[in-house]
C-alpha positions in Angstrom: -1.8 4.8 -5.3 -1.1 5.1 -1.6 -3.2 8.0 -0.4 -2.8 8.2 3.5 -1.3 6.7 6.7 -3.4 7.3 9.6 -0.9 8.0 12.3 -3.2 7.6 15.2 -3.9 4.1 14.0 -0.4 3.1 13.2 1.4 0.9 15.9 4.9 1.6 14.4 5.5 -2.1 13.3 6.9 -1.1 10.0 5.3 -4.2 8.1 4.1 -1.9 5.4 7.9 -0.7 4.8 9.0 -4.3 4.4 6.2 -5.4 2.2 6.5 -2.5 -0.2 8.3 -4.0 -3.2 9.3 -0.6 -4.7 10.4 1.0 -1.4 7.9 3.9 -1.4 7.9 4.1 2.6 10.5 4.9 4.9 10.5 3.9 8.6 10.7 6.1 11.4 11.6 5.2 15.0 9.1 7.6 16.5 5.9 6.9 14.7 4.3 6.1 11.4 6.3 5.6 8.2 6.6 8.3 5.9 5.4 8.1 2.3 8.8 9.1 0.8 8.7 8.2 -3.0 5.0 8.3 -4.0 6.0 8.3 -7.6 7.4 4.8 -7.2 4.0 3.4 -5.9 2.7 0.7 -8.1 -0.7 0.5 -6.3 -0.1 -3.2 -5.4 -1.9 -2.8 -1.9 0.8 -4.7 -0.1 1.3 -2.0 2.4 -2.4 -2.0 3.0 -2.5 -5.7 3.2 0.2 -6.0 5.7 -1.2 -3.2 7.9 -2.8 -5.1 10.9 -3.7 -1.6 12.4 -5.8 -0.6 9.3 -3.9 2.6 9.2 -3.2 2.6 5.5 -5.3 3.6 2.5 -4.4 2.9 -1.2 -6.4 4.6 -3.8 -7.3 2.4 -6.6 -6.2 5.0 -9.2 -2.8 4.2 -10.5 -1.9 7.2 -12.3 -3.1 10.3 -10.5 -2.1 11.4 -7.1 -5.0 10.8 -4.6 -7.5 13.6 -4.1 -9.6 12.0 -1.4 -9.4 13.4 2.0 -8.5 11.4 5.2 -12.1 12.3 6.5 -13.5 11.0 3.2 -11.5 7.6 3.6 -12.9 7.2 7.0 -16.4 8.1 6.1 -16.5 5.8 3.2 -15.7 2.9 5.4 -13.0 1.5 3.0 -10.1 1.7 5.6 -8.9 -1.9 6.2 -11.7 -3.2 3.9 -9.2 -4.8 1.3 -7.5 -6.9 4.0 -10.7 -7.9 5.7 -12.4 -8.8 2.3 -9.5 -11.2 1.3 -9.3 -12.7 4.7 -5.8 -11.2 5.5 -7.2 -10.7 9.1 -7.8 -14.3 9.9 -5.5 -16.8 11.5 -4.9 -19.7 9.1 -3.2 -23.1 9.8 0.3 -23.6 8.4 0.3 -23.7 4.6 -3.2 -22.3 4.4 -4.4 -18.6 3.9 -3.0 -15.8 2.0 0.7 -16.4 2.6 0.5 -19.9 0.9 -0.8 -18.2 -2.1 1.7 -15.5 -2.2 3.5 -16.7 -5.3 0.4 -15.8 -7.2 1.0 -12.0 -6.9 4.2 -12.3 -9.0 2.6 -11.2 -12.3 0.5 -8.5 -10.6 3.7 -7.0 -8.9 5.6 -7.2 -12.4 2.7 -5.3 -14.0 2.7 -2.7 -11.2 6.4 -2.3 -11.4 5.9 -1.6 -15.1 3.1 0.9 -14.5 5.4 2.7 -12.1 8.3 2.8 -14.3 5.9 4.3 -16.9 4.6 7.0 -14.5 8.0 7.9 -13.4 9.2 8.3 -17.0 6.2 10.6 -17.7 6.9 12.5 -14.7 10.5 12.9 -15.5 9.6 14.1 -19.1 7.1 16.8 -18.0 9.6 18.3 -15.6 12.3 17.9 -18.4 
């Protein structure tokens, strides 16, 4: 689940807002986006992958709210690691690279949406 947005690294491009399939983030005109609906996060990593400023960290735990601190994220060296490891930070010729394989994410995004739906239903039942 999305854990933190490092405002000092964010350039305000809002690519993460546009990339999020479940509308977890709200854009702001005066800075970094806001994590507005964390209970809808499906841990798909799209916000982190599309953040060219390496300002977003998504915790791999899909069910629990993140407990890692911003300093722990920085100290762990994981900020931007996913994007770099998958080559999303490299220029590619047309028809090559991550965007040409974007269609492969469909089943993963569907599964993530199902996880988010179950988590939201559990959250509502607990508050019930």
